[in-house]
VOROMAR-174958 format. One record per residue (C-alpha): residue in one letter; x, y, z. Coordinates in steps of 0.5 Angstrom, whole numbers, padded with zeros to 4 digits, always signed. Layout:
<nodes>
aXYZ;...
</nodes>
This chain:
<nodes>
x+0085+0203+0276;x+0083+0207+0282;x+0089+0212+0283;x+0091+0215+0277;x+0099+0214+0274;x+0099+0221+0274;x+0095+0225+0279;x+0097+0228+0284;x+0093+0225+0291;x+0095+0232+0295;x+0088+0231+0300;x+0088+0227+0307;x+0083+0225+0310;x+0077+0225+0306;x+0074+0220+0311;x+0075+0224+0316;x+0070+0229+0314;x+0075+0234+0311;x+0073+0238+0305;x+0067+0243+0303;x+0062+0238+0304;x+0063+0235+0311;x+0058+0229+0311;x+0054+0229+0316;x+0054+0237+0318;x+0048+0240+0315;x+0043+0243+0318;x+0038+0236+0318;x+0040+0230+0317;x+0037+0230+0309;x+0042+0235+0307;x+0047+0230+0308;x+0048+0223+0310;x+0051+0220+0316;x+0056+0217+0311;x+0061+0219+0306;x+0058+0214+0301;x+0051+0216+0304;x+0053+0224+0303;x+0056+0223+0296;x+0048+0219+0294;x+0044+0225+0296;x+0049+0230+0292;x+0048+0225+0287;x+0040+0226+0288;x+0040+0233+0288;x+0043+0233+0280;x+0050+0234+0282;x+0055+0230+0277;x+0062+0225+0281;x+0066+0231+0278;x+0062+0237+0282;x+0062+0233+0288;x+0070+0231+0288;x+0071+0239+0287;x+0066+0240+0293;x+0070+0236+0297;x+0076+0238+0295;x+0079+0233+0292;x+0080+0229+0284;x+0074+0224+0282;x+0080+0219+0282;x+0080+0220+0290;x+0072+0221+0290;x+0072+0213+0288;x+0078+0211+0292;x+0074+0214+0298;x+0068+0210+0295;x+0072+0204+0295;x+0074+0204+0302;x+0068+0206+0305;x+0065+0200+0302;x+0070+0195+0303;x+0070+0197+0310;x+0063+0197+0311;x+0063+0190+0307;x+0068+0187+0312;x+0064+0190+0318;x+0058+0186+0315;x+0062+0180+0313;x+0064+0179+0321;x+0058+0181+0325;x+0055+0175+0319;x+0061+0170+0321;x+0060+0172+0328;x+0053+0170+0329;x+0054+0164+0324;x+0059+0162+0329;x+0054+0162+0335;x+0049+0158+0331;x+0045+0162+0329;x+0041+0161+0322;x+0041+0164+0315;x+0034+0168+0316;x+0036+0170+0324;x+0041+0173+0322;x+0039+0177+0316;x+0033+0179+0321;x+0038+0182+0326;x+0043+0185+0320;x+0037+0188+0316;x+0038+0184+0310;x+0035+0179+0307;x+0037+0171+0307;x+0041+0171+0300;x+0046+0177+0302;x+0047+0173+0307;x+0049+0167+0304;x+0053+0172+0299;x+0056+0176+0306;x+0059+0168+0308;x+0061+0166+0302;x+0068+0164+0302;x+0070+0168+0296;x+0067+0175+0299;x+0071+0174+0305;x+0077+0173+0301;x+0076+0178+0297;x+0075+0183+0303;x+0082+0180+0306;x+0086+0182+0301;x+0086+0189+0301;x+0088+0187+0309;x+0094+0183+0306;x+0095+0188+0301;x+0096+0194+0306;x+0100+0191+0311;x+0105+0187+0306;x+0105+0195+0305;x+0106+0198+0311;x+0112+0192+0312;x+0115+0194+0306;x+0115+0202+0308;x+0118+0200+0315;x+0123+0196+0312;x+0125+0202+0306;x+0122+0208+0307;x+0121+0209+0300;x+0117+0205+0295;x+0115+0205+0288;x+0108+0204+0288;x+0107+0207+0280;x+0103+0204+0274;x+0105+0197+0273;x+0107+0195+0280;x+0101+0191+0280;x+0103+0187+0275;x+0109+0185+0278;x+0105+0183+0284;x+0102+0179+0281;x+0095+0182+0282;x+0089+0188+0280;x+0091+0194+0279;x+0084+0196+0283;x+0086+0191+0289;x+0092+0196+0289;x+0090+0203+0289;x+0084+0201+0294;x+0090+0199+0299;x+0094+0205+0297;x+0088+0209+0298;x+0086+0206+0305;x+0094+0207+0308;x+0093+0215+0305;x+0087+0215+0309;x+0091+0213+0315;x+0096+0218+0314;x+0101+0215+0309;x+0105+0220+0305;x+0104+0219+0297;x+0109+0224+0293;x+0111+0224+0286;x+0118+0225+0284;x+0123+0225+0278;x+0128+0221+0276;x+0132+0221+0270;x+0132+0216+0265;x+0140+0212+0263;x+0140+0212+0256;x+0135+0217+0254;x+0136+0223+0259;x+0129+0224+0260;x+0125+0224+0266;x+0120+0219+0268;x+0115+0220+0275;x+0115+0215+0280;x+0110+0214+0284;x+0112+0213+0292;x+0109+0210+0298;x+0112+0213+0304;x+0111+0213+0312;x+0107+0219+0314;x+0110+0225+0316;x+0115+0224+0309;x+0116+0231+0305;x+0117+0230+0298;x+0122+0234+0299;x+0125+0228+0303;x+0123+0224+0298;x+0127+0227+0293;x+0133+0228+0296;x+0133+0220+0298;x+0131+0218+0291;x+0137+0213+0290;x+0133+0210+0295;x+0127+0209+0292;x+0126+0200+0292;x+0121+0196+0289;x+0117+0192+0293;x+0121+0185+0292;x+0115+0180+0293;x+0110+0177+0288;x+0104+0174+0290;x+0101+0167+0287;x+0095+0167+0290;x+0092+0173+0288;x+0095+0178+0294;x+0093+0174+0299;x+0101+0171+0301;x+0106+0175+0298;x+0114+0172+0297;x+0120+0175+0297;x+0127+0175+0293;x+0132+0169+0296;x+0138+0172+0300;x+0145+0170+0298;x+0149+0164+0300;x+0155+0165+0305;x+0162+0162+0305;x+0165+0159+0312;x+0171+0164+0314;x+0175+0157+0314;x+0175+0156+0306;x+0178+0162+0305;x+0186+0164+0305;x+0188+0172+0305;x+0195+0173+0301;x+0197+0179+0304;x+0201+0185+0301;x+0207+0181+0304;x+0206+0175+0300;x+0206+0178+0294;x+0199+0179+0294;x+0200+0186+0291;x+0202+0182+0284;x+0194+0181+0284;x+0191+0185+0288;x+0183+0184+0288;x+0184+0178+0285;x+0180+0172+0288;x+0183+0164+0285;x+0178+0159+0286;x+0179+0152+0287;x+0176+0149+0280;x+0170+0144+0281;x+0166+0146+0287;x+0159+0147+0286;x+0157+0152+0292;x+0163+0156+0287;x+0161+0156+0280;x+0162+0162+0276;x+0156+0158+0271;x+0161+0157+0265;x+0164+0163+0266;x+0172+0163+0266;x+0172+0170+0270;x+0168+0174+0273;x+0167+0181+0278;x+0163+0178+0283;x+0161+0179+0291;x+0162+0173+0295;x+0159+0173+0303;x+0164+0170+0307;x+0161+0168+0315;x+0155+0172+0314;x+0158+0178+0315;x+0163+0180+0311;x+0164+0179+0303;x+0170+0179+0299;x+0170+0184+0292;x+0173+0183+0286;x+0175+0179+0279;x+0175+0171+0281;x+0178+0166+0276;x+0179+0159+0276;x+0186+0157+0279;x+0189+0149+0280;x+0194+0151+0285;x+0191+0153+0291;x+0193+0152+0298;x+0191+0145+0301;x+0185+0145+0306;x+0182+0153+0303;x+0177+0154+0296;x+0178+0161+0296;x+0185+0165+0295;x+0184+0173+0295;x+0190+0177+0294;x+0190+0184+0297;x+0195+0190+0298;x+0194+0190+0306;x+0198+0187+0311;x+0195+0182+0315;x+0193+0185+0321;x+0192+0177+0324;x+0185+0177+0322;x+0183+0175+0315;x+0176+0178+0316;x+0179+0185+0316;x+0181+0184+0308;x+0175+0183+0307;x+0168+0189+0307;x+0163+0189+0312;x+0156+0187+0309;x+0151+0192+0309;x+0145+0192+0313;x+0141+0191+0307;x+0137+0185+0305;x+0136+0187+0299;x+0143+0189+0297;x+0148+0186+0301;x+0154+0188+0298;x+0152+0195+0296;x+0152+0194+0288;x+0148+0192+0283;x+0148+0185+0282;x+0147+0181+0275;x+0146+0174+0277;x+0147+0169+0281;x+0147+0161+0280;x+0140+0157+0282;x+0137+0151+0281;x+0129+0149+0282;x+0130+0145+0289;x+0125+0139+0290;x+0119+0143+0293;x+0119+0146+0286;x+0122+0153+0288;x+0129+0157+0286;x+0134+0156+0291;x+0141+0159+0290;x+0147+0154+0289;x+0153+0158+0288;x+0156+0164+0293;x+0159+0167+0287;x+0154+0173+0286;x+0156+0176+0279;x+0157+0184+0277;x+0160+0183+0271;x+0161+0176+0267;x+0166+0173+0262;x+0164+0178+0255;x+0160+0184+0259;x+0166+0188+0258;x+0166+0187+0251;x+0166+0192+0245;x+0166+0198+0251;x+0168+0204+0248;x+0166+0206+0241;x+0170+0212+0241;x+0175+0217+0244;x+0174+0222+0249;x+0178+0229+0248;x+0183+0228+0255;x+0186+0222+0250;x+0186+0225+0243;x+0187+0232+0245;x+0195+0229+0247;x+0196+0227+0241;x+0197+0229+0234;x+0193+0234+0231;x+0193+0230+0225;x+0189+0224+0229;x+0185+0229+0233;x+0182+0232+0226;x+0182+0226+0222;x+0178+0222+0227;x+0174+0228+0229;x+0171+0229+0221;x+0169+0221+0222;x+0165+0223+0227;x+0162+0229+0223;x+0161+0225+0217;x+0157+0220+0220;x+0152+0224+0223;x+0152+0228+0217;x+0150+0222+0214;x+0145+0219+0219;x+0141+0226+0219;x+0140+0225+0212;x+0138+0217+0212;x+0132+0220+0217;x+0130+0226+0212;x+0128+0220+0208;x+0123+0216+0212;x+0117+0216+0209;x+0113+0217+0216;x+0112+0224+0219;x+0111+0221+0225;x+0117+0217+0225;x+0120+0222+0222;x+0119+0228+0227;x+0121+0223+0233;x+0127+0221+0230;x+0129+0228+0228;x+0128+0230+0236;x+0131+0224+0238;x+0137+0226+0233;x+0138+0233+0235;x+0138+0231+0242;x+0144+0227+0241;x+0148+0232+0236;x+0147+0236+0242;x+0151+0232+0247;x+0156+0231+0242;x+0158+0237+0241;x+0159+0239+0248;x+0162+0232+0250;x+0167+0232+0244;x+0167+0225+0243;x+0171+0222+0236;x+0170+0216+0232;x+0174+0210+0235;x+0181+0207+0232;x+0180+0200+0228;x+0179+0194+0232;x+0179+0198+0239;x+0176+0194+0244;x+0175+0195+0252;x+0179+0189+0256;x+0179+0187+0263;x+0185+0186+0266;x+0188+0180+0269;x+0195+0178+0273;x+0200+0174+0268;x+0207+0175+0273;x+0210+0171+0268;x+0209+0175+0262;x+0214+0179+0260;x+0213+0187+0262;x+0213+0189+0255;x+0208+0183+0252;x+0201+0182+0253;x+0196+0176+0253;x+0190+0178+0249;x+0186+0173+0244;x+0183+0177+0241;x+0189+0181+0237;x+0194+0178+0233;x+0200+0175+0236;x+0206+0179+0235;x+0203+0185+0233;x+0204+0192+0238;x+0198+0194+0242;x+0197+0201+0246;x+0193+0200+0254;x+0189+0207+0256;x+0186+0207+0263;x+0181+0213+0265;x+0183+0219+0268;x+0188+0219+0263;x+0195+0223+0265;x+0199+0224+0258;x+0202+0220+0253;x+0207+0217+0259;x+0202+0212+0261;x+0201+0209+0256;x+0204+0203+0255;x+0205+0200+0248;x+0205+0193+0249;x+0208+0186+0244;x+0201+0181+0244;x+0204+0174+0246;x+0198+0169+0246;x+0203+0163+0247;x+0204+0164+0255;x+0203+0157+0258;x+0200+0160+0265;x+0196+0166+0261;x+0192+0161+0256;x+0191+0156+0262;x+0188+0162+0266;x+0184+0166+0260;x+0184+0161+0254;x+0180+0165+0248;x+0178+0170+0253;x+0173+0174+0249;x+0174+0180+0254;x+0180+0180+0258;x+0188+0181+0258;x+0193+0178+0261;x+0199+0183+0263;x+0204+0183+0269;x+0203+0187+0275;x+0208+0193+0273;x+0204+0195+0267;x+0198+0196+0272;x+0202+0200+0276;x+0203+0205+0270;x+0196+0205+0268;x+0195+0210+0274;x+0195+0205+0278;x+0191+0200+0276;x+0189+0194+0280;x+0185+0188+0279;x+0179+0189+0282;x+0176+0189+0275;x+0179+0195+0272;x+0178+0196+0265;x+0183+0199+0259;x+0182+0200+0251;x+0186+0196+0247;x+0188+0199+0241;x+0192+0197+0235;x+0198+0201+0234;x+0202+0197+0229;x+0202+0204+0225;x+0204+0208+0230;x+0199+0212+0230;x+0199+0213+0237;x+0204+0217+0241;x+0207+0214+0247;x+0213+0216+0252;x+0217+0213+0257;x+0214+0213+0265;x+0216+0220+0268;x+0223+0220+0272;x+0218+0223+0277;x+0214+0217+0277;x+0219+0212+0278;x+0217+0208+0285;x+0213+0213+0287;x+0208+0210+0292;x+0202+0214+0294;x+0200+0210+0299;x+0207+0210+0302;x+0209+0217+0301;x+0201+0220+0304;x+0198+0215+0309;x+0193+0218+0313;x+0194+0220+0320;x+0190+0220+0326;x+0183+0224+0327;x+0184+0226+0320;x+0177+0227+0316;x+0177+0222+0311;x+0175+0223+0304;x+0168+0223+0302;x+0166+0220+0294;x+0164+0227+0293;x+0169+0230+0295;x+0174+0226+0291;x+0170+0227+0284;x+0171+0234+0285;x+0179+0234+0287;x+0180+0228+0281;x+0176+0233+0276;x+0180+0239+0279;x+0187+0236+0277;x+0185+0232+0272;x+0182+0239+0268;x+0190+0242+0270;x+0193+0236+0267;x+0189+0237+0261;x+0191+0244+0260;x+0198+0243+0263;x+0199+0239+0257;x+0196+0242+0251;x+0199+0248+0254;x+0205+0245+0254;x+0208+0244+0261;x+0215+0241+0263;x+0216+0233+0264;x+0218+0236+0271;x+0211+0239+0272;x+0207+0234+0270;x+0210+0229+0275;x+0208+0233+0281;x+0201+0234+0278;x+0200+0226+0276;x+0203+0225+0283;x+0198+0229+0286;x+0192+0226+0282;x+0195+0219+0284;x+0194+0220+0291;x+0186+0223+0290;x+0185+0218+0286;x+0187+0213+0292;x+0185+0218+0297;x+0178+0215+0299;x+0179+0208+0298;x+0186+0208+0302;x+0185+0214+0307;x+0191+0218+0305;x+0193+0225+0307;x+0191+0229+0300;x+0192+0236+0302;x+0199+0235+0303;x+0200+0232+0297;x+0197+0238+0294;x+0202+0243+0298;x+0208+0239+0297;x+0207+0238+0289;x+0206+0246+0288;x+0199+0245+0285;x+0197+0252+0286;x+0203+0255+0283;x+0202+0250+0278;x+0194+0252+0277;x+0197+0259+0277;x+0202+0258+0271;x+0197+0255+0266;x+0190+0256+0269;x+0190+0264+0271;x+0190+0263+0278;x+0190+0259+0285;x+0184+0258+0285;x+0182+0258+0278;x+0179+0253+0274;x+0179+0250+0268;x+0183+0253+0262;x+0183+0251+0256;x+0176+0247+0252;x+0177+0241+0253;x+0177+0242+0260;x+0172+0247+0260;x+0167+0244+0255;x+0163+0240+0260;x+0164+0244+0267;x+0158+0245+0270;x+0155+0252+0270;x+0148+0254+0274;x+0143+0258+0270;x+0137+0261+0272;x+0130+0255+0272;x+0128+0255+0265;x+0123+0252+0261;x+0122+0252+0253;x+0118+0258+0251;x+0111+0259+0251;x+0108+0257+0244;x+0104+0264+0244;x+0111+0266+0244;x+0113+0263+0238;x+0115+0256+0241;x+0122+0253+0244;x+0125+0252+0237;x+0126+0258+0233;x+0123+0257+0227;x+0129+0260+0222;x+0135+0258+0226;x+0132+0251+0228;x+0136+0255+0236;x+0133+0252+0242;x+0129+0258+0246;x+0128+0259+0253;x+0124+0263+0258;x+0124+0263+0266;x+0120+0260+0270;x+0122+0265+0276;x+0122+0260+0280;x+0125+0261+0287;x+0126+0257+0294;x+0127+0259+0301;x+0134+0257+0302;x+0135+0254+0310;x+0142+0257+0311;x+0141+0264+0310;x+0133+0265+0311;x+0132+0268+0305;x+0128+0266+0298;x+0132+0266+0292;x+0132+0265+0285;x+0132+0257+0283;x+0137+0255+0279;x+0139+0249+0274;x+0145+0245+0272;x+0148+0246+0264;x+0155+0246+0262;x+0159+0251+0259;x+0159+0249+0252;x+0152+0248+0251;x+0151+0255+0253;x+0155+0258+0249;x+0153+0259+0241;x+0160+0259+0239;x+0166+0254+0243;x+0171+0258+0240;x+0169+0263+0245;x+0171+0258+0250;x+0179+0256+0246;x+0186+0259+0249;x+0187+0260+0243;x+0191+0253+0241;x+0191+0249+0235;x+0188+0243+0238;x+0183+0247+0241;x+0181+0250+0234;x+0180+0243+0231;x+0175+0241+0237;x+0172+0249+0236;x+0171+0247+0230;x+0167+0241+0230;x+0163+0242+0236;x+0160+0248+0231;x+0158+0243+0226;x+0154+0240+0230;x+0151+0245+0233;x+0149+0246+0226;x+0146+0240+0226;x+0142+0239+0231;x+0139+0245+0229;x+0138+0244+0222;x+0134+0238+0225;x+0130+0241+0229;x+0127+0246+0224;x+0126+0241+0219;x+0122+0237+0225;x+0118+0244+0226;x+0116+0243+0219;x+0114+0236+0219;x+0106+0234+0219;x+0103+0228+0222;x+0100+0223+0219;x+0092+0223+0221;x+0088+0218+0224;x+0083+0214+0220;x+0077+0210+0223;x+0076+0207+0217;x+0084+0204+0217;x+0082+0202+0224;x+0076+0198+0221;x+0080+0196+0215;x+0086+0193+0219;x+0083+0190+0225;x+0088+0184+0226;x+0094+0189+0225;x+0092+0194+0230;x+0089+0189+0235;x+0096+0185+0235;x+0101+0192+0236;x+0096+0194+0241;x+0098+0187+0245;x+0105+0189+0244;x+0104+0195+0247;x+0101+0193+0254;x+0106+0187+0254;x+0112+0192+0254;x+0107+0198+0259;x+0106+0192+0264;x+0115+0193+0264;x+0114+0199+0267;x+0115+0198+0275;x+0120+0194+0274;x+0124+0199+0269;x+0123+0204+0274;x+0126+0201+0280;x+0132+0199+0275;x+0132+0206+0273;x+0133+0208+0280;x+0138+0202+0282;x+0143+0203+0276;x+0143+0211+0277;x+0145+0210+0284;x+0151+0205+0282;x+0153+0210+0276;x+0153+0216+0280;x+0157+0212+0285;x+0163+0210+0279;x+0161+0218+0276;x+0163+0220+0282;x+0170+0216+0283;x+0172+0217+0275;x+0170+0224+0273;x+0174+0223+0267;x+0170+0218+0263;x+0167+0220+0256;x+0161+0220+0254;x+0162+0213+0250;x+0165+0210+0256;x+0159+0212+0261;x+0154+0211+0256;x+0157+0203+0256;x+0157+0204+0264;x+0149+0206+0263;x+0148+0200+0259;x+0151+0196+0263;x+0148+0198+0270;x+0142+0198+0267;x+0142+0191+0264;x+0144+0188+0271;x+0139+0193+0274;x+0133+0190+0270;x+0136+0182+0271;x+0137+0184+0279;x+0129+0187+0279;x+0126+0182+0273;x+0126+0188+0269;x+0125+0186+0261;x+0126+0191+0256;x+0119+0189+0251;x+0121+0193+0244;x+0116+0193+0240;x+0118+0189+0234;x+0113+0192+0228;x+0112+0187+0222;x+0111+0190+0215;x+0103+0188+0216;x+0102+0192+0222;x+0107+0198+0219;x+0102+0199+0213;x+0097+0200+0218;x+0100+0205+0221;x+0102+0208+0214;x+0095+0208+0212;x+0093+0212+0219;x+0090+0206+0224;x+0093+0208+0229;x+0092+0215+0234;x+0098+0219+0234;x+0098+0219+0242;x+0098+0211+0241;x+0103+0211+0235;x+0108+0215+0240;x+0108+0210+0245;x+0109+0205+0240;x+0115+0208+0238;x+0117+0209+0245;x+0118+0202+0246;x+0121+0200+0239;x+0127+0199+0235;x+0127+0206+0232;x+0133+0203+0228;x+0128+0197+0225;x+0123+0203+0225;x+0127+0208+0221;x+0128+0202+0216;x+0120+0201+0215;x+0121+0208+0215;x+0126+0209+0209;x+0125+0209+0201;x+0129+0201+0199;x+0132+0206+0193;x+0138+0208+0197;x+0146+0209+0195;x+0150+0203+0200;x+0154+0209+0202;x+0155+0216+0200;x+0159+0219+0195;x+0163+0222+0201;x+0164+0216+0204;x+0166+0212+0198;x+0171+0217+0196;x+0174+0217+0205;x+0174+0209+0204;x+0179+0209+0198;x+0184+0214+0201;x+0184+0209+0207;x+0185+0203+0203;x+0191+0207+0199;x+0194+0209+0206;x+0194+0201+0208;x+0188+0200+0212;x+0185+0193+0211;x+0177+0193+0208;x+0175+0191+0216;x+0179+0197+0219;x+0175+0202+0213;x+0169+0199+0214;x+0169+0200+0222;x+0172+0207+0221;x+0166+0208+0216;x+0160+0205+0221;x+0158+0200+0215;x+0159+0192+0214;x+0165+0190+0210;x+0159+0187+0205;x+0157+0194+0204;x+0163+0197+0203;x+0165+0192+0199;x+0159+0193+0194;x+0159+0201+0194;x+0166+0199+0192;x+0164+0195+0186;x+0159+0201+0185;x+0164+0206+0184;x+0169+0202+0180;x+0162+0201+0175;
</nodes>
């Protein structure tokens, strides 16, 4: 590949005679050639190496090779064109050769269709890249893009280099990977004059090339546009007609092919209407659709006389007209052998997508419950984390152990800051759908037992008064017909949704937790919230500045922290009602243009902040709300090796040193020290320093400190872990295993460009959802990351190619047949849980003594074996075997 993925192309004008050796500028013609390649040949003849020549021109060796290829191709194309023109005039090959100074065989080669074709591919590829930049501005051209396009890396690299010579910009920026938290470098092609800063600020808009070639670069095909529904096929059920009771739901007439959900009963969708607008919401089949239409959209808006006003205008982006990541289209192969879209349903989430969301309990929720429940769930979390570290310490491969320890330390540090707690038995996330024939005290939940009590929790979570406790009724005829045995949906009355922080039915989800033992505290709705409608109470006024997504994130963070601090510090119900009313206004302010500033004044938010946070403009006061609060610290890096390295060898703590990096503040014109974002809890060694002294905070502070200690232990052990030495003899001994591993690695690496684009798309969507819901706990955020990344991978064609290591291949690895660098690459694309099994001695306990003792305690309290197993993070069979061992 002519342009290496990690090489920064900073030099311009290679073929425009810039650099230290401007070609053709010597004192005589022999000093330097009249062409770039001629100059290089002369310098080589004088004994200079390729690297020395590149330095002389002020470029890299990669750029030198690219420049040579460009000039060679340009000269070749010119020769081909001339030979073809002369041939078209009737000249013989011999005559053409004499005219061009070539022998007859060279002329024949120039005229060969393949030669002409190969030269034209460069032009076609360059033109395609120009079109992509013109329409998208910022285009990913990094390693592996050639695999996605279906052409060689050399052809793509030379085309990029040619564009660079024409002034196009190539920059590299870093984007955080979802899931790992680490940075990935993306190489971006942009229009002439585009700065790296501009690309970085617009990194969410970096696009993948949505084309592919099946003929080696001669032609490029593009993705399919969505199918659009005629406006006349859509009916709107407005607020005046009861649309508010099912706000966000799109009912579909069953059996209509171009409205198929592809086998799902329900799905979160986007539907193009009339080619200009789209519907957004939860779609499900319903028999009693009004005659003459196929779609019935429910909205809380009033009629304006134009049904398009109830819809959203499509974006001016052919790759993403809905402004959302589409996970699936319903397609089929047409008579011409090409795929075509057959349904207008562009699916964002479908049946089964919400299953097994949150597997933790957020501090925002749990800190408002009993101290006993909080401590129990935090203790389970710590014990699981301790067990995980013990298992890693038992691994018998040094490289694997070190990688697992480093990853473990990062995750333990993260958990210490975000304060997640273990889930309660059988809790799971479900999307809510309206079934207004249900009683307000009931829920249709086919994954739970008929007659049992469950609670519903939605984030942001104001307090226990926003937790409805309902009785499962799985006999409701309407619900059974609509949802059947829905794996991850529940049916509730619309009044229940109102209690859930004003949830609607366009894809909102809740945590469903069985509560037969009354472990979770609930309370009746606050009197001050009854009948409160934020849209009626605080409508916007003409000319009022509309809240932005960023403002909403900031305001929701502030009011959520205030509610948490007020609850922990013993606020009255009337005070809580004031804060919650304001939060209800804020959460709808961006979407419905509400006057949130007047709400803050009417509800006395400043006085509440003064009483419970220490000042009208003060921020979070308790550990729960301060833990993940942002703090800016001077830009830093891990301590250098000469000063002892980034990890303290005695304590295992991370050690940083300032970079001293600065930037020019364009507002003040002053040079300032560059800072990076961190959190308050991450920056303190002792979580108790952030506590206001309440008992629940002390429980969380102890938990955080214990997790940080585990992280430090893992890092310290990692430093002491050696490595497996590479053995060339082992490579010869296991040739088949080595070849197999390298083939698997190459396959995984081909996915790189699509994976990068998926990361970009998913990052953008997650950022929007985080801004709209800043109080998501880590597990919810992790699930959101996973969901959006899955959708983005489907959209971009990315497929995470995990490397499955066989027992035989593991033997080769243990023998040193794979180099350390390549082994690290393999591990980066492998399922580490399976690798850990290969690297862990087979003779180990099913469960630790601590886990077994905990199991017996829970069983004596009346928990079922399934609930105990879920608590301890083991299978029921493992639990049974361990209990049998304990009895023996």
